[in-house]
NUKELO-997393 format. One record per residue: residue number from 0; residue in one letter; y, x, z of N, C-alpha, C, O in turn. Coordinates in nm, 2 decimals. Atoms other than C-alpha are relative to their C-alpha. Last residue first. Layout:
<torpas>
i:aa:n_yy:n_xx:n_zz:ca_yy:ca_xx:ca_zz:c_yy:c_xx:c_zz:o_yy:o_xx:o_zz
NUM:a:Y:X:Z:Y:X:Z:Y:X:Z:Y:X:Z
...
</torpas>
This chain:
<torpas>
i:aa:n_yy:n_xx:n_zz:ca_yy:ca_xx:ca_zz:c_yy:c_xx:c_zz:o_yy:o_xx:o_zz
192:e:-0.02:-0.14:-0.02:1.51:-3.91:3.63:0.11:0.03:0.09:0.14:0.15:0.12
191:d:-0.10:-0.02:-0.11:1.37:-4.26:3.62:0.01:0.15:0.03:-0.08:0.21:0.08
190:d:-0.11:-0.07:0.05:1.20:-4.28:3.28:0.11:0.03:0.11:0.21:0.08:0.08
189:e:0.04:-0.13:0.07:0.86:-4.37:3.41:0.12:0.08:-0.03:0.12:0.20:-0.02
188:e:-0.01:0.01:0.14:1.01:-4.64:3.64:-0.03:0.14:-0.06:0.02:0.24:-0.01
187:v:-0.01:-0.13:0.08:0.89:-4.66:3.99:0.01:-0.04:-0.14:-0.06:-0.12:-0.20
186:l:-0.07:-0.11:-0.06:0.95:-4.94:4.24:0.03:0.12:-0.09:0.14:0.17:-0.09
185:e:-0.09:-0.05:0.11:0.85:-5.25:4.03:0.08:0.13:0.05:0.18:0.17:-0.01
184:p:0.07:-0.05:0.12:0.54:-5.33:4.23:0.09:0.05:-0.11:0.05:0.09:-0.21
183:d:-0.10:-0.01:0.10:0.72:-5.36:4.56:-0.05:0.06:-0.13:-0.03:0.18:-0.15
182:s:-0.13:0.07:-0.06:0.50:-5.48:4.85:0.11:0.01:-0.10:0.20:-0.08:-0.10
181:m:0.03:0.15:-0.02:0.16:-5.42:4.67:0.13:-0.07:0.05:0.15:-0.18:0.02
180:a:0.02:0.07:0.13:0.28:-5.09:4.52:-0.02:-0.15:0.02:0.04:-0.23:-0.05
179:s:-0.13:0.00:0.06:0.40:-4.96:4.86:0.00:-0.08:-0.13:0.09:-0.17:-0.15
178:q:-0.07:0.10:-0.08:0.06:-5.05:5.01:0.14:-0.01:-0.05:0.19:-0.13:-0.06
177:l:0.05:0.14:0.04:-0.11:-4.87:4.72:0.08:-0.10:0.08:0.12:-0.21:0.02
176:s:-0.06:0.03:0.13:0.10:-4.56:4.78:-0.04:-0.14:-0.05:0.05:-0.21:-0.10
175:d:-0.14:0.02:-0.03:0.00:-4.57:5.15:0.08:-0.03:-0.13:0.16:-0.12:-0.14
174:l:-0.01:0.13:-0.05:-0.36:-4.61:5.03:0.15:-0.04:0.04:0.19:-0.15:0.02
173:g:0.01:0.09:0.12:-0.33:-4.29:4.83:0.02:-0.15:0.04:0.08:-0.23:-0.03
172:n:-0.13:-0.02:0.07:-0.21:-4.11:5.14:0.00:-0.09:-0.12:0.11:-0.15:-0.15
171:a:-0.09:0.09:-0.07:-0.52:-4.25:5.31:0.14:0.00:-0.05:0.21:-0.10:-0.06
170:w:0.03:0.14:0.04:-0.73:-4.08:5.05:0.10:-0.10:0.06:0.14:-0.19:0.00
169:e:-0.04:0.02:0.15:-0.56:-3.75:5.11:-0.02:-0.14:-0.05:0.07:-0.20:-0.11
168:t:-0.15:0.02:0.00:-0.59:-3.80:5.49:0.06:-0.01:-0.14:0.15:-0.08:-0.17
167:v:-0.04:0.13:-0.05:-0.96:-3.87:5.45:0.15:-0.02:0.00:0.20:-0.12:-0.03
166:l:0.01:0.11:0.11:-1.00:-3.57:5.22:0.04:-0.13:0.05:0.10:-0.21:-0.02
165:g:0.13:-0.01:0.07:-0.87:-3.33:5.49:0.00:-0.11:-0.11:0.10:-0.17:-0.15
164:y:-0.01:0.02:0.15:-0.57:-3.27:5.71:-0.14:0.02:-0.06:-0.21:0.11:-0.03
163:e:0.00:-0.13:0.07:-0.66:-3.32:6.08:0.00:-0.02:-0.15:-0.06:-0.11:-0.20
162:m:0.12:-0.04:0.07:-0.57:-3.66:6.21:0.02:0.14:-0.06:0.13:0.19:-0.09
161:e:0.10:-0.05:-0.10:-0.32:-3.76:6.48:-0.12:0.06:-0.07:-0.21:0.11:0.00
160:e:-0.07:-0.11:-0.07:-0.03:-3.80:6.23:-0.10:0.06:0.10:-0.08:0.18:0.13
159:m:0.03:-0.13:0.06:-0.26:-3.99:5.99:0.06:0.11:0.08:0.02:0.23:0.07
158:v:0.14:-0.04:-0.04:-0.26:-4.30:6.21:-0.03:0.14:-0.05:-0.12:0.21:0.01
157:s:0.00:-0.10:-0.11:0.12:-4.30:6.17:-0.14:0.04:0.04:-0.15:0.13:0.12
156:i:0.02:-0.14:0.05:0.06:-4.46:5.83:0.00:0.10:0.11:-0.04:0.21:0.09
155:d:-0.10:-0.07:-0.08:0.02:-4.81:5.99:-0.03:0.15:-0.03:-0.12:0.21:0.02
154:l:0.04:-0.13:-0.05:-0.17:-4.97:5.70:0.12:0.06:0.08:0.23:0.08:0.03
153:e:-0.08:-0.12:0.01:-0.10:-5.33:5.64:-0.06:0.12:0.07:-0.13:0.11:0.17
152:d:-0.02:-0.07:-0.13:-0.32:-5.63:5.57:0.09:0.12:-0.03:0.11:0.16:-0.14
151:g:-0.12:0.03:-0.06:-0.26:-5.85:5.26:0.02:0.07:0.14:0.13:0.06:0.20
150:a:0.01:0.13:-0.06:-0.61:-5.88:5.11:0.13:-0.04:0.08:0.14:-0.15:0.14
149:f:0.00:0.10:0.11:-0.53:-5.60:4.87:0.00:-0.14:0.06:0.06:-0.23:0.00
148:i:-0.14:0.00:0.04:-0.45:-5.39:5.19:0.01:-0.10:-0.12:0.11:-0.17:-0.12
147:r:-0.08:0.08:-0.10:-0.79:-5.50:5.33:0.15:0.00:-0.04:0.22:-0.10:-0.02
146:t:0.02:0.14:0.04:-0.96:-5.37:5.01:0.08:-0.09:0.10:0.12:-0.20:0.06
145:g:-0.08:0.03:0.12:-0.80:-5.03:5.09:-0.01:-0.15:-0.05:0.08:-0.21:-0.09
144:g:-0.14:0.02:-0.05:-0.96:-5.02:5.43:0.10:-0.04:-0.11:0.18:-0.13:-0.09
143:a:0.01:0.13:-0.06:-1.29:-5.06:5.25:0.13:-0.04:0.07:0.17:-0.15:0.06
142:a:-0.01:0.10:0.10:-1.19:-4.77:5.03:-0.01:-0.15:0.06:0.07:-0.24:0.01
141:v:-0.14:0.00:0.03:-1.13:-4.56:5.34:0.02:-0.11:-0.11:0.12:-0.18:-0.11
140:l:-0.07:0.05:-0.11:-1.48:-4.65:5.46:0.15:-0.01:-0.03:0.22:-0.11:0.00
139:g:0.03:0.14:-0.01:-1.65:-4.59:5.13:0.08:-0.07:0.11:0.13:-0.18:0.09
138:l:-0.07:0.06:0.12:-1.48:-4.25:5.09:-0.02:-0.16:0.01:0.08:-0.23:-0.02
137:a:-0.14:-0.01:-0.03:-1.60:-4.15:5.44:0.08:-0.07:-0.11:0.18:-0.15:-0.08
136:s:-0.03:0.10:-0.10:-1.95:-4.28:5.38:0.15:0.00:0.02:0.22:-0.11:0.04
135:d:0.02:0.13:0.07:-1.97:-4.07:5.06:0.04:-0.12:0.09:0.11:-0.21:0.05
134:l:-0.11:0.04:0.08:-1.82:-3.78:5.24:-0.01:-0.13:-0.07:0.09:-0.20:-0.10
133:d:0.05:0.11:0.08:-2.08:-3.76:5.51:0.12:-0.05:-0.08:0.17:-0.16:-0.05
132:e:0.02:-0.04:0.13:-1.98:-3.41:5.64:-0.07:-0.11:-0.09:-0.14:-0.08:-0.18
131:a:0.15:-0.02:0.01:-2.01:-3.52:6.00:-0.04:0.04:-0.14:-0.16:0.04:-0.17
130:s:0.04:-0.10:-0.10:-1.64:-3.46:6.04:-0.15:0.03:-0.01:-0.19:0.14:0.01
129:e:-0.03:-0.12:0.06:-1.59:-3.67:5.72:-0.03:0.12:0.09:-0.08:0.22:0.04
128:a:0.10:-0.03:0.10:-1.78:-3.95:5.88:0.03:0.13:-0.07:-0.06:0.21:-0.10
127:k:0.12:-0.04:-0.07:-1.56:-3.93:6.19:-0.11:0.03:-0.10:-0.18:0.13:-0.09
126:e:-0.02:-0.13:-0.05:-1.25:-3.94:5.97:-0.13:0.06:0.07:-0.16:0.17:0.06
125:a:0.02:-0.09:0.11:-1.39:-4.24:5.79:0.02:0.15:0.04:-0.05:0.24:-0.01
124:e:0.15:-0.01:0.02:-1.43:-4.42:6.12:-0.02:0.10:-0.12:-0.12:0.17:-0.11
123:r:0.06:-0.08:-0.11:-1.06:-4.35:6.19:-0.15:0.02:-0.01:-0.20:0.13:0.01
122:i:-0.04:-0.14:0.03:-0.96:-4.47:5.84:-0.05:0.09:0.12:-0.10:0.20:0.09
121:y:0.09:-0.06:0.11:-1.16:-4.79:5.88:0.03:0.15:-0.02:-0.06:0.23:-0.05
120:e:0.13:-0.02:-0.06:-0.99:-4.85:6.22:-0.10:0.05:-0.11:-0.18:0.14:-0.08
119:e:0.00:-0.13:-0.07:-0.65:-4.78:6.06:-0.14:0.02:0.06:-0.18:0.14:0.07
118:v:0.02:-0.10:0.10:-0.71:-5.07:5.81:-0.01:0.14:0.07:-0.09:0.22:0.03
117:p:-0.13:-0.08:0.03:-0.74:-5.30:6.11:-0.04:0.11:-0.10:-0.14:0.18:-0.09
116:a:-0.03:-0.10:-0.10:-1.06:-5.51:6.08:0.12:0.08:-0.03:0.16:0.08:-0.15
115:e:-0.13:-0.01:-0.06:-1.16:-5.81:5.87:0.00:0.10:0.12:-0.07:0.08:0.22
114:e:-0.01:0.07:-0.13:-1.48:-5.73:5.69:0.13:0.02:0.06:0.19:0.13:0.06
113:a:0.10:-0.04:-0.10:-1.42:-5.58:5.35:0.02:-0.09:0.12:0.12:-0.16:0.13
112:p:-0.04:-0.09:-0.11:-1.22:-5.76:5.09:-0.11:0.03:0.10:-0.20:-0.06:0.12
111:g:-0.10:0.06:-0.10:-1.38:-5.91:4.78:0.04:0.10:0.11:-0.01:0.21:0.11
110:h:0.06:0.06:-0.12:-1.70:-5.79:4.62:0.09:-0.06:0.09:0.05:-0.11:0.20
109:a:0.14:0.03:0.02:-1.63:-5.69:4.25:-0.06:-0.08:0.12:-0.15:-0.16:0.11
108:v:0.02:0.09:0.11:-1.25:-5.71:4.25:-0.15:-0.05:-0.01:-0.18:-0.16:-0.03
107:y:-0.07:0.13:-0.03:-1.21:-5.57:4.60:-0.03:-0.10:-0.11:-0.06:-0.21:-0.09
106:e:0.07:0.07:-0.10:-1.46:-5.29:4.54:0.05:-0.14:0.03:-0.02:-0.24:0.04
105:e:0.12:0.04:0.06:-1.30:-5.19:4.21:-0.09:-0.08:0.10:-0.15:-0.18:0.07
104:a:-0.03:0.11:0.10:-0.96:-5.19:4.37:-0.13:-0.05:-0.06:-0.15:-0.17:-0.07
103:a:-0.03:0.12:-0.08:-1.08:-4.98:4.67:0.02:-0.12:-0.09:-0.02:-0.23:-0.06
102:y:0.12:0.05:-0.06:-1.25:-4.73:4.44:0.03:-0.13:0.08:-0.05:-0.22:0.08
101:f:0.09:0.06:0.10:-0.94:-4.70:4.23:-0.13:-0.06:0.06:-0.17:-0.17:0.03
100:v:-0.07:0.12:0.04:-0.71:-4.65:4.53:-0.09:-0.07:-0.11:-0.10:-0.19:-0.10
99:c:0.02:0.11:-0.09:-0.96:-4.41:4.68:0.07:-0.13:-0.04:0.01:-0.23:-0.02
98:l:0.14:0.04:0.01:-0.95:-4.18:4.38:-0.04:-0.12:0.08:-0.10:-0.21:0.04
97:l:0.01:0.12:0.08:-0.57:-4.19:4.38:-0.15:-0.05:-0.01:-0.18:-0.16:-0.04
96:s:-0.06:0.12:-0.08:-0.53:-3.95:4.67:-0.03:-0.13:-0.08:-0.06:-0.23:-0.02
95:t:0.08:0.02:-0.12:-0.77:-3.70:4.50:0.05:-0.12:0.08:-0.03:-0.21:0.12
94:q:0.13:0.07:0.05:-0.59:-3.74:4.17:-0.09:-0.03:0.12:-0.15:-0.14:0.12
93:v:-0.04:0.14:0.04:-0.25:-3.66:4.34:-0.13:-0.08:-0.04:-0.15:-0.19:0.00
92:g:-0.03:0.07:-0.13:-0.41:-3.35:4.51:0.04:-0.15:-0.03:-0.01:-0.24:0.04
91:d:0.13:0.03:-0.06:-0.55:-3.24:4.17:0.01:-0.08:0.13:-0.07:-0.17:0.16
90:i:0.05:0.12:0.08:-0.20:-3.28:4.02:-0.14:-0.03:0.06:-0.17:-0.15:0.07
89:l:-0.09:0.11:-0.04:-0.07:-3.04:4.30:-0.05:-0.13:-0.07:-0.06:-0.23:-0.01
88:m:0.04:0.04:-0.14:-0.36:-2.80:4.24:0.08:-0.12:0.05:0.02:-0.20:0.11
87:a:0.14:0.06:0.02:-0.29:-2.79:3.86:-0.05:-0.05:0.14:-0.11:-0.15:0.15
86:k:-0.02:0.13:0.05:0.08:-2.73:3.94:-0.13:-0.07:-0.02:-0.14:-0.19:0.01
85:e:-0.06:0.08:-0.11:-0.01:-2.43:4.15:0.02:-0.15:-0.04:-0.01:-0.24:0.04
84:e:0.10:0.04:-0.10:-0.25:-2.30:3.89:0.06:-0.09:0.11:-0.01:-0.18:0.16
83:d:-0.05:-0.03:-0.13:0.01:-2.30:3.61:-0.09:-0.06:0.11:-0.11:-0.18:0.13
82:e:0.01:-0.15:-0.01:-0.19:-2.31:3.29:0.05:0.04:0.14:0.00:0.14:0.19
81:f:-0.13:-0.07:-0.03:-0.24:-2.68:3.33:-0.02:0.15:0.01:-0.12:0.19:0.08
80:d:0.00:-0.14:0.04:-0.53:-2.87:3.16:0.15:0.05:0.03:0.24:0.03:-0.05
79:v:-0.13:-0.03:0.04:-0.60:-3.19:3.35:0.01:0.14:-0.03:-0.02:0.23:0.05
78:e:-0.04:-0.14:-0.02:-0.96:-3.31:3.38:0.14:0.02:-0.06:0.17:-0.02:-0.18
77:g:0.06:-0.09:0.09:-0.99:-3.69:3.39:0.06:0.14:0.03:0.16:0.16:0.10
76:l:0.09:-0.09:-0.07:-0.89:-3.88:3.70:-0.07:0.10:-0.09:-0.15:0.19:-0.04
75:v:-0.07:-0.07:-0.11:-0.59:-4.05:3.55:-0.09:0.11:0.07:-0.03:0.21:0.11
74:t:-0.12:-0.08:0.05:-0.74:-4.14:3.21:0.06:0.08:0.11:0.08:0.20:0.09
73:e:0.05:-0.11:0.09:-1.09:-4.23:3.34:0.12:0.08:-0.05:0.11:0.20:-0.07
72:r:0.07:-0.10:-0.09:-0.94:-4.43:3.63:-0.04:0.12:-0.09:-0.02:0.23:-0.05
71:i:-0.11:-0.08:-0.07:-0.70:-4.62:3.39:-0.06:0.12:0.08:-0.01:0.23:0.08
70:e:-0.08:-0.07:0.10:-0.99:-4.73:3.17:0.11:0.09:0.06:0.12:0.21:0.02
69:t:0.08:-0.11:0.05:-1.22:-4.81:3.46:0.08:0.08:-0.10:0.08:0.20:-0.10
68:l:0.01:-0.10:-0.11:-0.95:-5.03:3.62:-0.07:0.13:-0.04:-0.03:0.24:-0.02
67:e:-0.13:-0.07:0.00:-0.89:-5.21:3.29:0.00:0.11:0.11:0.06:0.22:0.08
66:s:-0.01:-0.08:0.13:-1.27:-5.28:3.25:0.14:0.08:0.00:0.15:0.20:-0.03
65:l:0.08:-0.13:-0.03:-1.29:-5.39:3.62:0.01:0.09:-0.12:0.01:0.21:-0.11
64:a:-0.06:-0.08:-0.11:-1.01:-5.64:3.57:-0.07:0.13:0.01:-0.01:0.24:0.02
63:t:-0.12:-0.06:0.06:-1.14:-5.76:3.23:0.06:0.09:0.11:0.10:0.20:0.07
62:e:0.04:-0.10:0.10:-1.49:-5.82:3.38:0.12:0.07:-0.06:0.12:0.19:-0.07
61:e:0.06:-0.12:-0.07:-1.35:-5.99:3.69:-0.03:0.11:-0.10:0.00:0.22:-0.08
60:d:0.12:0.02:-0.08:-1.13:-6.24:3.49:-0.05:0.14:0.05:0.01:0.24:0.03
59:i:0.11:-0.07:0.06:-0.76:-6.20:3.40:-0.13:-0.03:0.08:-0.12:-0.05:0.20
58:d:-0.05:-0.03:0.13:-0.47:-6.43:3.48:-0.10:0.08:-0.09:-0.10:0.07:-0.21
57:e:0.09:0.06:0.10:-0.67:-6.57:3.77:0.06:0.01:-0.14:0.03:-0.07:-0.23
56:d:-0.07:0.11:0.05:-0.38:-6.49:4.01:-0.08:-0.07:-0.11:-0.03:-0.17:-0.17
55:d:-0.01:0.10:-0.11:-0.62:-6.27:4.21:0.07:-0.13:-0.05:0.04:-0.24:-0.01
54:y:0.13:0.06:-0.03:-0.71:-6.09:3.88:0.01:-0.11:0.11:-0.05:-0.22:0.09
53:a:0.03:0.08:0.11:-0.35:-6.04:3.78:-0.14:-0.07:0.02:-0.16:-0.18:-0.02
52:t:-0.08:0.12:-0.01:-0.28:-5.92:4.13:-0.03:-0.09:-0.12:-0.04:-0.21:-0.09
51:v:0.06:0.08:-0.10:-0.57:-5.67:4.10:0.08:-0.13:0.02:0.02:-0.24:0.04
50:i:0.13:0.04:0.05:-0.44:-5.54:3.77:-0.06:-0.10:0.10:-0.11:-0.20:0.07
49:k:-0.03:0.10:0.09:-0.08:-5.52:3.90:-0.13:-0.06:-0.06:-0.14:-0.18:-0.09
48:a:-0.04:0.12:-0.08:-0.19:-5.33:4.21:0.02:-0.12:-0.10:-0.01:-0.23:-0.07
47:v:0.12:0.06:-0.06:-0.37:-5.08:3.98:0.03:-0.13:0.08:-0.05:-0.22:0.07
46:a:0.08:0.05:0.11:-0.06:-5.03:3.77:-0.13:-0.06:0.06:-0.17:-0.17:0.01
45:i:-0.06:0.12:0.04:0.15:-4.99:4.09:-0.08:-0.07:-0.11:-0.10:-0.19:-0.11
44:a:0.03:0.10:-0.10:-0.09:-4.73:4.22:0.06:-0.14:-0.03:-0.01:-0.24:-0.01
43:v:0.14:0.04:0.03:-0.05:-4.53:3.90:-0.04:-0.11:0.10:-0.11:-0.21:0.06
42:d:0.00:0.06:0.13:0.33:-4.53:3.93:-0.14:-0.05:-0.03:-0.16:-0.16:-0.08
41:d:-0.04:0.14:-0.01:0.30:-4.45:4.30:-0.01:-0.08:-0.13:-0.04:-0.20:-0.13
40:q:0.11:0.07:-0.07:0.11:-4.13:4.23:0.03:-0.15:0.02:-0.06:-0.23:0.00
39:l:0.12:0.00:0.08:0.36:-4.02:3.97:-0.11:-0.07:0.06:-0.18:-0.16:0.00
38:n:-0.03:0.10:0.10:0.65:-4.12:4.19:-0.12:-0.01:-0.10:-0.15:-0.12:-0.14
37:l:0.03:0.13:-0.06:0.49:-3.91:4.47:0.03:-0.12:-0.09:-0.05:-0.22:-0.09
36:l:0.14:0.02:-0.02:0.47:-3.61:4.25:-0.03:-0.13:0.06:-0.13:-0.20:0.02
35:l:0.06:0.01:0.14:0.83:-3.65:4.13:-0.15:-0.02:0.02:-0.20:-0.11:-0.05
34:r:-0.02:0.14:0.04:0.94:-3.71:4.50:-0.06:-0.02:-0.14:-0.12:-0.13:-0.17
33:a:0.09:0.09:-0.07:0.78:-3.39:4.61:0.02:-0.14:-0.04:-0.08:-0.21:-0.06
32:s:0.14:-0.02:0.06:0.96:-3.20:4.33:-0.10:-0.09:0.07:-0.19:-0.15:0.01
31:d:0.01:0.06:0.14:1.29:-3.36:4.42:-0.13:0.02:-0.06:-0.19:-0.07:-0.12
30:e:0.00:0.15:-0.01:1.25:-3.29:4.80:-0.02:-0.06:-0.14:-0.10:-0.16:-0.16
29:n:-0.13:0.06:0.05:1.16:-2.92:4.75:-0.01:-0.15:-0.01:-0.11:-0.20:-0.06
28:e:-0.09:0.00:-0.12:0.87:-2.80:4.97:0.14:-0.06:-0.04:0.22:-0.10:0.05
27:p:0.03:0.11:-0.08:0.63:-2.90:4.69:0.09:-0.01:0.13:0.10:-0.11:0.19
26:d:0.01:-0.07:-0.13:0.81:-2.66:4.45:-0.03:-0.12:0.10:0.06:-0.19:0.13
25:i:0.06:0.09:-0.11:0.77:-2.77:4.09:-0.01:0.09:0.13:-0.08:0.19:0.13
24:d:0.04:-0.10:-0.10:1.00:-2.61:3.83:-0.05:-0.08:0.12:0.04:-0.15:0.18
23:e:-0.09:-0.02:-0.12:0.99:-2.88:3.57:-0.05:0.11:0.09:-0.17:0.14:0.09
22:d:-0.13:-0.04:0.03:0.85:-2.89:3.22:0.09:0.04:0.12:0.18:0.11:0.10
21:r:0.01:-0.13:0.07:0.48:-2.91:3.31:0.14:0.06:-0.02:0.16:0.18:-0.01
20:i:0.04:-0.10:-0.10:0.56:-3.18:3.56:-0.02:0.13:-0.06:0.02:0.23:0.00
19:r:-0.12:-0.02:-0.09:0.75:-3.38:3.30:-0.03:0.10:0.11:0.05:0.19:0.14
18:d:-0.09:-0.08:0.08:0.46:-3.33:3.05:0.13:0.03:0.09:0.18:0.14:0.09
17:l:0.05:-0.14:0.00:0.22:-3.46:3.31:0.09:0.09:-0.07:0.11:0.20:-0.03
16:w:-0.02:-0.06:-0.13:0.43:-3.77:3.36:-0.05:0.14:0.01:0.02:0.23:0.07
15:n:-0.15:-0.02:-0.02:0.45:-3.83:2.99:0.03:0.05:0.14:0.11:0.14:0.15
14:q:-0.04:-0.12:0.06:0.07:-3.78:2.96:0.15:0.03:0.02:0.19:0.15:0.03
13:w:0.05:-0.10:-0.08:0.01:-4.06:3.21:0.04:0.14:-0.05:0.08:0.23:0.02
12:r:-0.08:0.00:-0.13:0.23:-4.29:3.02:-0.04:0.11:0.09:0.05:0.18:0.14
11:e:-0.13:-0.06:0.03:0.06:-4.20:2.69:0.09:0.01:0.12:0.16:0.11:0.14
10:e:0.02:-0.14:0.00:-0.28:-4.27:2.84:0.13:0.07:-0.03:0.16:0.18:0.03
9:s:0.05:-0.06:0.12:-0.16:-4.62:2.91:-0.02:0.15:0.02:0.04:0.21:0.10
8:y:-0.01:-0.14:0.00:-0.11:-4.85:3.20:-0.05:0.06:-0.13:-0.13:0.00:-0.20
7:f:0.04:-0.05:-0.13:-0.10:-5.22:3.27:0.03:0.15:0.02:0.10:0.19:0.11
6:e:-0.11:0.02:-0.09:0.11:-5.33:2.97:-0.04:0.04:0.14:0.05:0.06:0.23
5:e:-0.09:-0.11:0.00:-0.13:-5.17:2.73:0.12:-0.02:0.10:0.19:0.08:0.13
4:p:0.04:-0.12:-0.07:-0.40:-5.41:2.83:0.10:0.11:0.01:0.12:0.18:0.11
3:p:0.08:-0.09:0.09:-0.21:-5.72:2.71:-0.03:0.13:0.08:0.05:0.18:0.16
2:a:-0.08:-0.11:0.06:-0.09:-5.93:3.00:-0.09:0.08:-0.09:-0.21:0.11:-0.06
1:s:0.06:-0.13:-0.02:-0.28:-6.26:3.04:0.09:0.11:-0.06:0.14:0.09:-0.17
0:m:-0.01:-0.08:0.12:-0.09:-6.58:3.08:-0.05:0.14:0.03:0.00:0.20:0.12
</torpas>
């Protein structure tokens, strides 16, 4: 049985998260603030995981899955208008992390999982590509690692401990949210305060 599109994610849901962030004093060093941002990221990753799972279970076809992913991606990665520059930067960080989640999901639905290799290997290769300033290849490699997560592989997040902070670590952070979403898709509730 197919879930109606509004059950995957809605613009209203995204706006509710943004409103919560607008209303709260956000300090990334504060555990509650950090958790709010992580919950926002995880909530989107869960929606993406549900679409891919519905596709894998043949509840929706490829065209519907890709259409749903595009709709959520356009909502979540669209420009966010925040007067508070620090909050805008924090949301931008969440969007950057989620970019790879969307790309991995679209790749997985359209082409299946990447060649079998440890997810960490894809991330290490992506770091090399980022160092060489080949960001397209870096994103493609992290997304390929993400397709392996959809296929049931696990990411050992400790791989990021040895890496310099950059886009690859941001994207890998998104894959960590994706991994959580795949293992526990009911983790985050929008109204959880």
